[in-house]
All heavy atoms as an XYZ file, in Angstrom:
1009
protein
N     104.367    100.781     89.062
C     103.585     99.596     88.776
C     104.457     98.516     88.131
O     104.286     97.343     88.426
C     102.417     99.918     87.844
C     101.262    100.600     88.531
S      99.777    100.712     87.510
C     100.290    101.837     86.244
N     105.348     98.954     87.268
C     106.209     97.975     86.595
C     107.088     97.267     87.606
O     107.218     96.040     87.591
C     107.035     98.653     85.484
C     106.093     99.082     84.353
C     108.127     97.735     84.977
C     106.741     99.916     83.281
N     107.681     98.039     88.532
C     108.551     97.425     89.532
C     107.777     96.433     90.395
O     108.298     95.400     90.798
C     109.175     98.509     90.402
C     110.229     97.977     91.326
C     111.029     99.062     91.970
N     110.208    100.164     92.412
C     110.299    100.735     93.599
N     111.216    100.348     94.436
N     109.524    101.736     93.925
N     106.517     96.729     90.645
C     105.685     95.875     91.466
C     105.495     94.495     90.830
O     105.373     93.493     91.528
C     104.326     96.564     91.642
C     103.423     95.991     92.658
S     101.994     97.069     92.943
C     101.109     96.974     91.413
N     105.490     94.437     89.506
C     105.278     93.176     88.805
C     106.514     92.677     88.065
O     106.421     91.734     87.281
C     104.072     93.283     87.863
C     102.793     93.140     88.648
C     102.150     94.243     89.194
C     102.266     91.882     88.905
C     101.008     94.104     89.949
C     101.124     91.730     89.663
C     100.492     92.844     90.179
O      99.369     92.686     90.950
N     107.652     93.272     88.312
C     108.916     92.780     87.765
C     109.435     91.710     88.727
O     110.335     91.936     89.525
C     109.917     93.930     87.619
C     111.252     93.495     87.041
O     111.343     92.358     86.528
O     112.205     94.281     87.121
N     108.832     90.535     88.660
C     109.078     89.482     89.641
C     110.534     89.024     89.683
O     111.045     88.686     90.738
C     108.159     88.286     89.391
C     106.702     88.632     89.461
C     105.867     88.345     88.403
C     106.162     89.247     90.586
C     104.511     88.656     88.459
C     104.817     89.572     90.658
C     103.988     89.272     89.587
N     111.201     89.009     88.544
C     112.595     88.566     88.530
C     113.571     89.723     88.745
O     114.786     89.532     88.729
C     112.934     87.807     87.243
C     112.675     88.625     85.981
O     112.412     89.842     86.077
O     112.727     88.027     84.889
N     113.044     90.921     88.967
C     113.839     92.122     89.290
C     114.944     92.405     88.277
O     116.036     92.824     88.633
C     114.454     92.018     90.688
C     113.462     91.830     91.796
C     112.695     93.105     92.050
N     111.743     92.944     93.132
C     110.458     93.216     93.016
N     109.969     93.642     91.888
N     109.662     93.076     94.034
N     114.644     92.209     86.991
C     115.654     92.482     85.967
C     115.467     93.836     85.294
O     116.186     94.181     84.369
C     115.678     91.351     84.922
C     114.431     91.315     84.068
O     113.487     92.072     84.273
N     114.418     90.405     83.114
N     114.494     94.610     85.744
C     114.281     95.954     85.206
C     113.450     96.017     83.941
O     113.228     97.092     83.397
N     112.986     94.871     83.467
C     112.129     94.826     82.291
C     110.912     93.966     82.593
O     110.890     93.229     83.575
C     112.861     94.238     81.062
O     113.215     92.889     81.354
C     114.112     95.044     80.731
N     109.903     94.070     81.748
C     108.703     93.266     81.932
C     108.638     92.186     80.869
O     108.650     92.491     79.676
C     107.441     94.132     81.821
C     107.231     95.057     82.984
S     105.489     95.448     83.156
C     105.015     94.165     84.277
N     108.567     90.968     81.320
C     108.312     89.869     80.401
C     106.821     89.890     80.061
O     106.033     90.608     80.690
C     108.675     88.534     81.048
O     107.769     88.250     82.108
N     106.425     89.087     79.105
C     105.018     89.017     78.740
C     104.183     88.544     79.929
O     103.118     89.089     80.207
C     104.809     88.093     77.534
C     103.378     88.009     77.107
C     102.772     89.073     76.445
C     102.623     86.878     77.371
C     101.435     89.019     76.070
C     101.294     86.804     76.995
C     100.701     87.884     76.334
N     104.677     87.542     80.664
C     103.941     87.019     81.819
C     103.796     88.083     82.906
O     102.756     88.171     83.555
C     104.637     85.772     82.391
C     104.605     84.565     81.487
C     105.690     84.599     80.406
O     106.563     85.468     80.391
N     105.626     83.660     79.482
N     104.838     88.873     83.115
C     104.761     89.947     84.107
C     103.759     91.014     83.660
O     102.992     91.536     84.472
C     106.149     90.551     84.331
C     107.100     89.597     85.030
C     108.546     90.041     84.973
O     108.927     90.813     84.064
O     109.317     89.609     85.859
N     103.747     91.327     82.371
C     102.785     92.285     81.840
C     101.362     91.774     82.025
O     100.470     92.533     82.412
C     103.060     92.572     80.360
C     101.999     93.420     79.733
C     101.984     94.792     79.927
C     100.998     92.846     78.966
C     100.988     95.589     79.374
C      99.998     93.626     78.405
C      99.994     95.001     78.606
N     101.148     90.500     81.761
C      99.817     89.914     81.931
C      99.381     90.021     83.393
O      98.232     90.361     83.687
C      99.788     88.449     81.438
C      98.514     87.732     81.861
C      99.942     88.412     79.920
N     100.288     89.757     84.324
C      99.968     89.865     85.750
C      99.594     91.299     86.112
O      98.616     91.530     86.835
C     101.143     89.379     86.596
N     100.338     92.273     85.610
C     100.021     93.683     85.860
C      98.673     94.035     85.250
O      97.836     94.681     85.898
C     101.117     94.584     85.288
C     100.841     96.086     85.298
C     100.563     96.599     86.699
C     102.013     96.837     84.665
N      98.428     93.610     84.031
C      97.158     93.898     83.370
C      95.988     93.281     84.145
O      94.953     93.933     84.333
C      97.181     93.381     81.929
C      95.962     93.806     81.167
O      95.703     94.999     81.013
N      95.203     92.840     80.678
N      96.149     92.059     84.622
C      95.093     91.407     85.407
C      94.819     92.162     86.699
O      93.660     92.294     87.116
C      95.461     89.952     85.699
C      95.357     89.080     84.467
O      94.689     89.419     83.498
N      96.043     87.953     84.490
N      95.869     92.650     87.336
C      95.719     93.453     88.551
C      94.890     94.706     88.252
O      93.926     95.014     88.956
C      97.102     93.827     89.088
C      97.096     94.832     90.207
C      96.745     94.462     91.498
C      97.450     96.149     89.972
C      96.742     95.384     92.528
C      97.450     97.076     90.993
C      97.096     96.692     92.281
N      95.239     95.416     87.181
C      94.522     96.645     86.829
C      93.070     96.359     86.447
O      92.163     97.133     86.794
C      95.246     97.383     85.707
C      96.587     97.989     86.099
C      97.298     98.551     84.873
C      96.409     99.066     87.158
N      92.832     95.262     85.748
C      91.464     94.884     85.399
C      90.640     94.564     86.643
O      89.464     94.937     86.736
C      91.459     93.690     84.439
C      91.871     93.988     83.005
C      91.995     92.691     82.205
C      90.897     94.948     82.333
N      91.253     93.888     87.605
C      90.559     93.561     88.852
C      90.166     94.847     89.596
O      89.043     94.965     90.093
C      91.456     92.692     89.736
C      90.777     92.171     90.984
C      91.745     91.445     91.890
C      91.930     90.021     91.471
N      92.692     89.246     92.485
N      91.078     95.811     89.632
C      90.777     97.094     90.287
C      89.657     97.810     89.538
O      88.710     98.326     90.149
C      92.043     97.974     90.375
C      91.707     99.351     90.926
C      93.106     97.306     91.239
N      89.755     97.854     88.226
C      88.742     98.537     87.416
C      87.366     97.891     87.591
O      86.360     98.585     87.724
C      89.146     98.533     85.952
C      88.203     99.329     85.070
C      88.658     99.354     83.620
O      89.485     98.563     83.193
N      88.104    100.280     82.872
N      87.310     96.571     87.618
C      86.026     95.882     87.796
C      85.440     96.162     89.177
O      84.227     96.385     89.301
C      86.172     94.383     87.574
C      86.341     94.026     86.129
N      87.240     93.082     85.697
C      85.758     94.496     85.002
C      87.189     92.986     84.394
N      86.300     93.843     83.942
N      86.279     96.149     90.205
C      85.789     96.443     91.553
C      85.226     97.861     91.608
O      84.161     98.095     92.192
C      86.909     96.265     92.582
N      85.919     98.802     90.977
C      85.434    100.186     90.934
C      84.095    100.248     90.202
O      83.128    100.836     90.705
C      86.464    101.094     90.261
C      86.069    102.532     90.221
C      86.366    103.374     91.279
C      85.386    103.053     89.127
C      85.986    104.720     91.259
C      84.996    104.392     89.095
C      85.302    105.223     90.163
N      84.027     99.643     89.034
C      82.805     99.687     88.217
C      81.621     99.062     88.937
O      80.492     99.547     88.821
C      83.029     98.972     86.887
O      83.994     99.636     86.123
N      81.856     97.983     89.672
C      80.783     97.309     90.400
C      80.192     98.178     91.507
O      79.022     98.003     91.873
C      81.296     96.010     91.039
C      81.547     94.908     90.017
O      81.138     95.056     88.849
O      82.194     93.906     90.399
N      80.979     99.118     92.025
C      80.548     99.859     93.216
C      80.289    101.353     92.998
O      79.731    101.996     93.883
C      81.597     99.691     94.324
C      81.756     98.253     94.822
C      82.999     98.120     95.678
C      80.516     97.824     95.588
N      80.655    101.909     91.858
C      80.535    103.362     91.699
C      79.114    103.838     91.421
O      78.815    105.011     91.569
C      81.516    103.881     90.642
C      81.333    103.315     89.263
C      80.447    104.182     88.387
O      80.163    105.334     88.732
O      80.036    103.674     87.340
N      78.222    102.952     91.045
C      76.788    103.226     90.915
C      76.466    104.461     90.067
O      75.588    105.248     90.399
C      76.153    103.356     92.284
C      76.255    102.102     93.121
C      75.692    102.297     94.515
N      75.888    101.121     95.322
C      76.963    100.908     96.094
N      77.935    101.787     96.148
N      77.065     99.804     96.806
N      77.229    104.649     88.985
C      76.975    105.766     88.085
C      77.419    107.131     88.589
O      77.211    108.137     87.919
N      78.034    107.173     89.752
C      78.470    108.457     90.332
C      79.832    108.886     89.814
O      80.175    110.048     89.879
C      78.559    108.357     91.863
C      77.269    107.991     92.566
C      77.533    107.731     94.022
N      78.448    106.584     94.127
C      78.606    105.855     95.203
N      77.951    106.153     96.310
N      79.432    104.841     95.224
N      80.650    107.916     89.390
C      82.005    108.223     88.953
C      83.009    108.254     90.085
O      84.171    108.590     89.872
N      82.579    107.897     91.290
C      83.477    107.877     92.448
C      82.961    106.872     93.467
O      81.821    106.411     93.394
C      83.603    109.272     93.079
C      82.310    109.809     93.647
C      81.915    109.511     94.942
C      81.486    110.618     92.873
C      80.717    110.001     95.465
C      80.306    111.123     93.376
C      79.906    110.815     94.671
N      83.838    106.542     94.408
C      83.485    105.684     95.535
C      83.563    106.493     96.820
O      84.374    107.411     96.935
C      84.453    104.503     95.650
C      84.608    103.576     94.448
C      85.641    102.492     94.757
C      83.288    102.963     94.043
N      82.732    106.146     97.784
C      82.853    106.688     99.138
C      83.651    105.669     99.954
O      83.845    104.522     99.509
C      81.462    106.980     99.753
C      80.744    108.071     98.956
C      80.620    105.730     99.845
N      84.125    106.049    101.137
C      84.980    105.128    101.901
C      84.412    103.722    102.099
O      85.151    102.736    101.979
C      85.193    105.858    103.229
C      85.183    107.301    102.825
C      84.094    107.379    101.771
N      83.120    103.584    102.376
C      82.553    102.237    102.538
C      82.702    101.419    101.261
O      82.966    100.215    101.302
C      81.082    102.306    102.944
C      80.890    102.733    104.390
O      81.859    102.685    105.174
O      79.750    103.112    104.739
N      82.526    102.079    100.111
C      82.715    101.396     98.823
C      84.176    101.007     98.631
O      84.465     99.926     98.112
C      82.297    102.303     97.660
C      80.842    102.724     97.704
O      79.996    101.929     98.169
O      80.555    103.850     97.260
N      85.083    101.894     99.014
C      86.511    101.600     98.883
C      86.863    100.377     99.717
O      87.578     99.486     99.250
C      87.384    102.818     99.293
C      88.861    102.444     99.329
C      87.144    103.991     98.360
N      86.333    100.309    100.930
C      86.589     99.160    101.799
C      86.112     97.870    101.128
O      86.818     96.863    101.111
C      85.903     99.350    103.157
C      86.244     98.277    104.149
C      87.430     98.342    104.868
C      85.384     97.217    104.367
C      87.754     97.352    105.788
C      85.699     96.224    105.279
C      86.893     96.294    105.987
N      84.903     97.918    100.552
C      84.360     96.739     99.870
C      85.187     96.388     98.635
O      85.467     95.214     98.369
C      82.902     96.982     99.484
C      82.218     95.765     98.941
C      80.729     95.962     98.670
O      80.133     96.930     99.186
O      80.168     95.138     97.931
N      85.590     97.398     97.874
C      86.410     97.173     96.677
C      87.735     96.518     97.056
O      88.170     95.566     96.402
C      86.650     98.484     95.943
N      88.369     97.023     98.109
C      89.641     96.439     98.533
C      89.474     94.978     98.922
O      90.329     94.141     98.623
C      90.245     97.247     99.681
C      90.700     98.660     99.335
C      91.217     99.377    100.580
C      91.755     98.649     98.240
N      88.368     94.652     99.572
C      88.088     93.267     99.912
C      87.935     92.399     98.672
O      88.455     91.284     98.618
N      87.234     92.913     97.657
C      87.073     92.171     96.401
C      88.409     91.940     95.716
O      88.612     90.926     95.056
C      86.163     92.942     95.436
C      84.714     92.924     95.796
C      83.909     93.675     94.749
C      82.435     93.573     95.058
N      81.608     93.806     93.883
N      89.317     92.896     95.870
C      90.622     92.808     95.226
C      91.566     91.905     96.017
O      92.527     91.364     95.474
C      91.202     94.227     95.029
C      90.300     95.021     94.074
C      92.633     94.190     94.515
C      90.532     96.519     94.092
N      91.269     91.715     97.306
C      92.079     90.812     98.123
C      92.870     91.495     99.221
O      93.770     90.887     99.797
N      92.526     92.736     99.530
C      93.202     93.463    100.604
C      92.254     93.583    101.789
O      91.229     94.243    101.708
C      93.612     94.867    100.153
C      94.589     94.892     99.014
C      94.214     95.375     97.777
C      95.878     94.427     99.184
C      95.106     95.405     96.721
C      96.785     94.447     98.136
C      96.393     94.934     96.895
N      92.602     92.931    102.878
C      91.790     92.985    104.093
C      92.537     93.814    105.130
O      93.578     93.393    105.631
C      91.518     91.571    104.627
C      90.861     90.642    103.593
S      89.358     91.291    102.840
C      88.279     91.354    104.231
N      92.019     95.010    105.410
C      92.645     95.905    106.374
C      91.736     96.087    107.572
O      90.504     96.084    107.426
C      92.893     97.285    105.738
C      93.804     97.336    104.514
C      93.828     98.752    103.948
C      95.202     96.887    104.874
N      92.339     96.298    108.752
C      91.518     96.655    109.900
C      91.142     98.133    109.778
O      91.669     98.862    108.927
C      92.217     96.326    111.223
C      93.502     97.104    111.465
O      93.768     98.103    110.759
O      94.257     96.708    112.370
N      90.224     98.578    110.606
C      89.711     99.951    110.490
C      90.786    101.019    110.600
O      90.817    101.942    109.770
C      88.612    100.207    111.535
O      87.468     99.461    111.193
N      91.686    100.969    111.596
C      92.699    102.036    111.674
C      93.584    102.107    110.429
O      93.848    103.200    109.912
C      93.523    101.674    112.914
C      92.612    100.839    113.750
C      91.770    100.082    112.771
N      94.019    100.960    109.927
C      94.859    100.953    108.723
C      94.067    101.464    107.529
O      94.565    102.267    106.732
C      95.399     99.556    108.453
N      92.821    101.016    107.389
C      91.993    101.438    106.264
C      91.781    102.953    106.268
O      91.965    103.617    105.249
C      90.645    100.711    106.279
C      89.675    101.270    105.287
C      89.857    101.042    103.927
C      88.607    102.041    105.695
C      88.978    101.577    102.988
C      87.722    102.579    104.774
C      87.909    102.342    103.424
N      91.384    103.509    107.400
C      91.115    104.946    107.442
C      92.384    105.771    107.274
O      92.361    106.857    106.698
C      90.342    105.321    108.715
C      88.906    104.867    108.612
C      88.417    103.826    109.390
C      88.046    105.445    107.679
C      87.106    103.389    109.260
C      86.733    105.014    107.542
C      86.267    103.993    108.343
O      84.972    103.557    108.202
N      93.507    105.248    107.721
C      94.782    105.925    107.491
C      95.098    105.978    105.995
O      95.523    107.014    105.467
C      95.893    105.201    108.249
O      97.129    105.803    108.003
N      94.878    104.865    105.306
C      95.107    104.822    103.860
C      94.149    105.780    103.149
O      94.560    106.545    102.276
C      94.960    103.377    103.330
C      94.854    103.349    101.812
C      96.132    102.528    103.793
N      92.881    105.740    103.520
C      91.899    106.649    102.891
C      92.295    108.101    103.087
O      92.243    108.901    102.144
C      90.499    106.406    103.454
S      89.676    104.970    102.758
N      92.689    108.450    104.279
C      93.089    109.834    104.551
C      94.287    110.229    103.694
O      94.337    111.341    103.168
C      93.421    109.993    106.033
C      93.718    111.425    106.432
C      93.971    111.555    107.922
O      93.349    110.815    108.712
O      94.800    112.404    108.288
N      95.217    109.325    103.533
C      96.416    109.627    102.754
C      96.125    109.782    101.267
O      96.777    110.563    100.585
C      97.461    108.523    102.929
O      97.894    108.470    104.261
N      95.158    109.038    100.744
C      94.898    109.035     99.306
C      93.693    109.874     98.899
O      93.400    109.970     97.711
C      94.756    107.604     98.793
C      96.075    106.888     98.720
C      96.545    106.166     99.799
C      96.860    106.966     97.583
C      97.773    105.523     99.737
C      98.083    106.326     97.510
C      98.538    105.601     98.595
N      93.010    110.483     99.848
C      91.889    111.386     99.535
C      92.465    112.778     99.306
O      92.459    113.633    100.182
C      90.880    111.388    100.672
C      89.647    112.225    100.372
O      89.524    112.748     99.240
O      88.810    112.366    101.282
N      92.968    112.994     98.104
C      93.700    114.224     97.804
C      92.839    115.473     97.939
O      93.311    116.509     98.387
C      94.315    114.136     96.411
C      95.342    113.039     96.322
C      95.907    112.892     94.925
O      95.735    113.753     94.083
N      96.605    111.796     94.687
N      91.586    115.394     97.569
C      90.714    116.574     97.653
C      90.034    116.692     99.017
O      89.336    117.663     99.281
C      89.663    116.534     96.544
O      88.904    115.340     96.645
N      90.218    115.697     99.868
C      89.665    115.670    101.234
C      88.141    115.816    101.241
O      87.559    116.450    102.118
C      90.293    116.777    102.110
C      91.804    116.720    102.176
C      92.297    115.424    102.760
C      93.807    115.393    102.835
N      94.355    114.070    102.784
N      87.499    115.173    100.251
C      86.038    115.238    100.185
C      85.373    113.866    100.324
O      84.165    113.741    100.167
C      85.594    115.898     98.877
C      85.995    115.116     97.645
O      86.564    114.036     97.728
N      85.707    115.678     96.483
N      86.168    112.820    100.595
C      85.609    111.491    100.784
C      85.151    110.821     99.507
O      84.403    109.845     99.556
N      85.613    111.331     98.370
C      85.256    110.748     97.078
C      86.526    110.232     96.403
O      87.489    110.972     96.252
C      84.587    111.783     96.184
C      83.269    112.255     96.724
C      82.664    113.288     95.819
N      81.356    113.686     96.316
C      80.548    114.494     95.688
N      80.901    115.011     94.515
N      79.380    114.809     96.203
N      86.483    108.979     95.998
C      87.651    108.327     95.415
C      87.342    107.931     93.980
O      86.439    107.131     93.731
C      88.036    107.093     96.237
C      88.451    107.435     97.635
C      87.504    107.573     98.637
C      89.785    107.642     97.938
C      87.885    107.901     99.925
C      90.172    107.968     99.223
C      89.222    108.101    100.215
N      88.074    108.517     93.052
C      87.933    108.177     91.634
C      88.731    106.914     91.337
O      89.459    106.408     92.197
C      88.422    109.337     90.772
C      87.640    110.630     90.975
C      88.312    111.745     90.231
N      89.766    111.615     90.482
C      90.622    112.592     90.459
N      90.249    113.785     90.184
N      91.896    112.388     90.696
N      88.622    106.434     90.117
C      89.331    105.216     89.735
C      90.831    105.370     89.937
O      91.478    104.466     90.465
C      89.028    104.845     88.274
C      89.777    103.630     87.726
C      89.498    102.376     88.549
C      89.413    103.410     86.260
N      91.396    106.514     89.548
C      92.846    106.684     89.712
C      93.251    106.691     91.183
O      94.334    106.238     91.529
C      93.362    107.914     88.970
C      92.738    109.214     89.424
O      91.544    109.234     89.757
O      93.457    110.228     89.433
N      92.370    107.173     92.067
C      92.649    107.122     93.506
C      92.679    105.668     93.980
O      93.570    105.278     94.743
C      91.595    107.892     94.303
C      91.544    109.365     93.965
O      92.614    109.966     93.746
O      90.420    109.913     93.921
N      91.699    104.878     93.523
C      91.653    103.462     93.921
C      92.867    102.716     93.386
O      93.456    101.900     94.097
C      90.362    102.804     93.438
C      90.171    101.348     93.861
C      90.113    101.218     95.387
C      88.920    100.756     93.226
N      93.267    103.011     92.160
C      94.466    102.383     91.607
C      95.683    102.732     92.453
O      96.494    101.869     92.789
C      94.675    102.776     90.133
C      93.605    102.134     89.252
C      96.071    102.379     89.649
C      93.572    102.637     87.823
N      95.803    103.995     92.846
C      96.933    104.423     93.681
C      96.937    103.695     95.023
O      97.991    103.259     95.499
C      96.894    105.933     93.908
O      97.086    106.620     92.710
N      95.768    103.567     95.634
C      95.665    102.838     96.905
C      96.110    101.393     96.711
O      96.892    100.856     97.509
C      94.223    102.896     97.456
C      93.878    104.309     97.919
C      94.029    101.891     98.592
C      92.402    104.505     98.251
N      95.636    100.770     95.653
C      95.959     99.356     95.412
C      97.436     99.158     95.089
O      98.029     98.155     95.505
C      95.078     98.797     94.304
S      93.344     98.641     94.805
N      98.026    100.098     94.364
C      99.465    100.013     94.091
C     100.238    100.099     95.400
O     101.167     99.324     95.648
C      99.899    101.118     93.113
C      99.360    100.826     91.714
C     101.421    101.269     93.087
C      99.495    101.985     90.758
N      99.849    101.041     96.262
C     100.499    101.164     97.564
C     100.365     99.870     98.366
O     101.344     99.357     98.919
C      99.911    102.341     98.350
C     100.283    102.329     99.793
C     101.553    102.695    100.195
C      99.368    101.927    100.753
C     101.917    102.657    101.528
C      99.714    101.890    102.095
C     100.988    102.251    102.478
N      99.137     99.345     98.445
C      98.914     98.135     99.241
C      99.627     96.923     98.663
O     100.184     96.116     99.414
C      97.411     97.869     99.379
C      96.639     98.879    100.222
C      95.154     98.588    100.168
C      97.147     98.889    101.658
N      99.634     96.782     97.332
C     100.331     95.644     96.728
C     101.836     95.755     96.960
O     102.498     94.765     97.260
C     100.027     95.540     95.232
C     100.625     94.315     94.574
C     100.059     93.014     95.124
O      98.850     92.883     95.305
N     100.921     92.057     95.396
N     102.365     96.957     96.842
C     103.796     97.159     97.104
C     104.121     96.860     98.559
O     105.138     96.224     98.857
C     104.204     98.592     96.755
O     104.052     98.831     95.388
N     103.253     97.308     99.468
C     103.453     97.024    100.891
C     103.385     95.522    101.148
O     104.196     94.974    101.901
C     102.415     97.760    101.731
N     102.431     94.855    100.503
C     102.305     93.402    100.667
C     103.559     92.694    100.147
O     104.074     91.785    100.803
C     101.072     92.886     99.930
C     100.929     91.367    100.002
C      99.786     90.876     99.158
N      98.527     91.144     99.828
C      97.341     91.092     99.235
N      97.247     90.818     97.951
N      96.250     91.314     99.920
N     104.034     93.105     98.983
C     105.237     92.475     98.421
C     106.435     92.664     99.345
O     107.204     91.728     99.573
C     105.548     93.047     97.035
C     104.544     92.653     95.986
O     103.713     91.773     96.200
N     104.591     93.316     94.845
N     106.599     93.870     99.878
C     107.707     94.142    100.785
C     107.553     93.335    102.070
O     108.514     92.718    102.545
C     107.795     95.638    101.080
C     108.950     96.095    101.945
C     110.292     95.710    101.325
C     108.873     97.602    102.149
N     106.357     93.307    102.621
C     106.099     92.531    103.827
C     106.438     91.055    103.592
O     107.118     90.425    104.401
C     104.639     92.672    104.263
C     104.305     91.884    105.496
C     104.501     92.436    106.746
C     103.807     90.597    105.405
C     104.213     91.711    107.889
C     103.517     89.858    106.540
C     103.718     90.422    107.785
N     105.958     90.518    102.474
C     106.204     89.101    102.175
C     107.686     88.782    102.032
O     108.114     87.679    102.344
C     105.444     88.682    100.915
C     103.961     88.577    101.155
O     103.495     88.483    102.284
N     103.193     88.617    100.076
N     108.479     89.757    101.576
C     109.911     89.504    101.452
C     110.579     89.346    102.816
O     111.611     88.688    102.931
C     110.595     90.615    100.649
O     110.679     91.819    101.387
N     109.993     89.891    103.874
C     110.516     89.738    105.231
C     109.833     88.601    105.994
O     110.361     88.112    106.978
C     110.371     91.037    106.023
C     111.357     92.090    105.613
C     110.991     93.093    104.732
C     112.661     92.074    106.091
C     111.909     94.067    104.339
C     113.582     93.031    105.707
C     113.200     94.033    104.830
N     108.656     88.199    105.542
C     107.904     87.127    106.200
C     108.277     85.793    105.568
O     107.454     85.117    104.956
C     106.402     87.398    106.066
C     105.548     86.389    106.815
O     106.065     85.711    107.726
O     104.354     86.285    106.475
N     109.533     85.412    105.722
C     110.035     84.201    105.059
C     109.390     82.930    105.605
O     109.269     81.944    104.888
C     111.562     84.100    105.191
O     111.916     84.151    106.576
C     112.238     85.244    104.441
N     108.947     82.946    106.849
C     108.291     81.775    107.433
C     106.799     81.744    107.097
O     106.105     80.800    107.448
C     108.480     81.762    108.950
N     106.297     82.769    106.418
C     104.884     82.872    106.005
C     103.940     82.739    107.195
O     102.944     82.037    107.150
C     104.544     81.828    104.925
C     105.439     81.897    103.709
C     105.311     83.229    103.011
C     106.207     83.309    101.798
N     106.841     84.598    101.636
N     104.272     83.478    108.279
C     103.462     83.451    109.488
C     102.557     84.671    109.622
O     101.765     84.762    110.549
C     104.359     83.361    110.722
C     105.153     82.090    110.792
C     106.091     82.060    111.989
O     106.447     83.099    112.549
N     106.494     80.871    112.381
N     102.708     85.633    108.720
C     101.885     86.833    108.805
C     102.414     87.853    109.796
O     101.732     88.822    110.119
N     103.633     87.636    110.273
C     104.277     88.563    111.205
C     105.752     88.654    110.856
O     106.353     87.680    110.412
C     104.148     88.093    112.647
C     102.745     88.069    113.152
C     102.706     87.936    114.669
N     101.359     88.034    115.153
C     100.721     89.177    115.389
N     101.327     90.307    115.195
N      99.494     89.189    115.838
N     106.320     89.842    111.076
C     107.753     90.015    110.863
C     108.349     90.769    112.038
O     107.670     91.526    112.727
C     108.077     90.771    109.548
C     107.595     90.000    108.339
C     107.503     92.164    109.550
N     109.618     90.530    112.257
C     110.397     91.283    113.228
C     111.531     91.936    112.454
O     112.251     91.253    111.722
C     110.968     90.356    114.320
O     109.879     89.679    114.960
C     111.761     91.141    115.342
N     111.660     93.238    112.593
C     112.675     93.977    111.855
C     113.673     94.596    112.817
O     113.290     95.119    113.864
C     112.035     95.104    111.038
C     110.947     94.738    110.048
C     110.367     95.999    109.406
C     111.486     93.813    108.977
N     114.942     94.560    112.433
C     115.908     95.361    113.171
C     115.910     96.761    112.544
O     115.209     97.017    111.563
C     117.292     94.716    113.171
C     117.940     94.607    111.802
O     117.633     95.412    110.902
O     118.784     93.702    111.624
N     116.672     97.676    113.112
C     116.661     99.059    112.636
C     117.064     99.155    111.168
O     116.443     99.883    110.391
C     117.586     99.944    113.490
C     117.663    101.407    113.048
C     116.298    102.078    113.083
C     118.664    102.159    113.896
N     118.084     98.412    110.760
C     118.525     98.461    109.368
C     117.423     98.007    108.412
O     117.213     98.626    107.370
C     119.776     97.599    109.167
C     120.963     98.177    109.886
O     121.234     99.363    109.805
N     121.678     97.340    110.611
N     116.722     96.957    108.769
C     115.633     96.474    107.920
C     114.490     97.483    107.869
O     113.900     97.707    106.818
C     115.128     95.125    108.433
C     116.128     94.008    108.259
C     115.726     92.772    109.035
O     115.292     92.853    110.182
N     115.883     91.617    108.395
N     114.203     98.108    109.009
C     113.148     99.115    109.043
C     113.502    100.310    108.164
O     112.677    100.803    107.405
C     112.892     99.578    110.481
C     111.813    100.617    110.584
C     110.479    100.243    110.512
C     112.128    101.952    110.741
C     109.478    101.195    110.595
C     111.142    102.914    110.821
C     109.806    102.528    110.758
N     114.749    100.754    108.241
C     115.204    101.865    107.394
C     115.079    101.481    105.930
O     114.613    102.267    105.106
C     116.655    102.274    107.749
C     117.235    103.217    106.710
C     116.694    102.901    109.135
N     115.458    100.249    105.596
C     115.313     99.778    104.218
C     113.850     99.833    103.783
O     113.533    100.312    102.701
C     115.858     98.360    104.063
C     115.503     97.747    102.743
C     116.187     98.105    101.583
C     114.448     96.839    102.639
C     115.843     97.558    100.353
C     114.101     96.297    101.415
C     114.795     96.664    100.283
O     114.437     96.132     99.073
N     112.953     99.348    104.630
C     111.523     99.360    104.291
C     111.019    100.783    104.097
O     110.294    101.068    103.152
C     110.701     98.690    105.390
S     110.918     96.921    105.499
N     111.409    101.663    104.976
C     110.961    103.053    104.873
C     111.513    103.687    103.613
O     110.801    104.378    102.881
C     111.395    103.834    106.112
C     110.950    105.275    106.115
C     109.441    105.369    106.127
C     109.042    106.845    106.125
N     107.705    107.055    105.669
N     112.780    103.438    103.313
C     113.383    104.009    102.105
C     112.731    103.409    100.866
O     112.365    104.115     99.946
C     114.881    103.742    102.077
C     115.523    104.142    100.754
C     115.695    105.486    100.454
C     115.867    103.192     99.826
C     116.250    105.862     99.230
C     116.425    103.550     98.604
C     116.618    104.894     98.317
O     117.128    105.253     97.117
N     112.530    102.091    100.856
C     111.947    101.423     99.691
C     110.536    101.896     99.433
O     110.105    101.993     98.294
C     111.980     99.898     99.887
C     111.606     99.154     98.622
O     112.306     99.339     97.601
O     110.618     98.415     98.653
N     109.797    102.236    100.469
C     108.405    102.662    100.282
C     108.308    104.088     99.745
O     107.258    104.500     99.288
C     107.639    102.568    101.611
O     108.119    103.531    102.519
N     109.401    104.838     99.788
C     109.366    106.213     99.284
C     109.812    106.328     97.843
O     109.735    107.383     97.262
C     110.238    107.133    100.153
O     111.599    106.686    100.100
C     109.755    107.182    101.580
N     110.306    105.242     97.267
C     110.810    105.270     95.887
C     109.657    105.146     94.906
O     108.745    104.467     95.065
C     111.835    104.143     95.654
C     113.014    104.354     96.553
C     112.259    104.085     94.216
C     114.043    103.257     96.496
């Protein structure tokens, strides 16, 4: 999470970077609280709605792939920590994508070296 909000990439968090991280976590927590309906968990439809509230718009195949990957108990129930993990993954993916989308067109073309970098960076 720290690396995700270390905007100047100096390995430390400034106060402004900490505030940005805290705001991100509060947004996730509020989306979870708005949709959990006293159950303590979200179902996939709720997760989809929560992600939209947070600012992540995924198509169905991408969304269900993410849900499958982060549903550790494989019961279709997502706790707050599961939603936070999903959002960290998506924000990191967005940040990495944006670093290659220099023309801000919403599309990137990668050569093999760039793809390997993306794959390696996503596993750290």
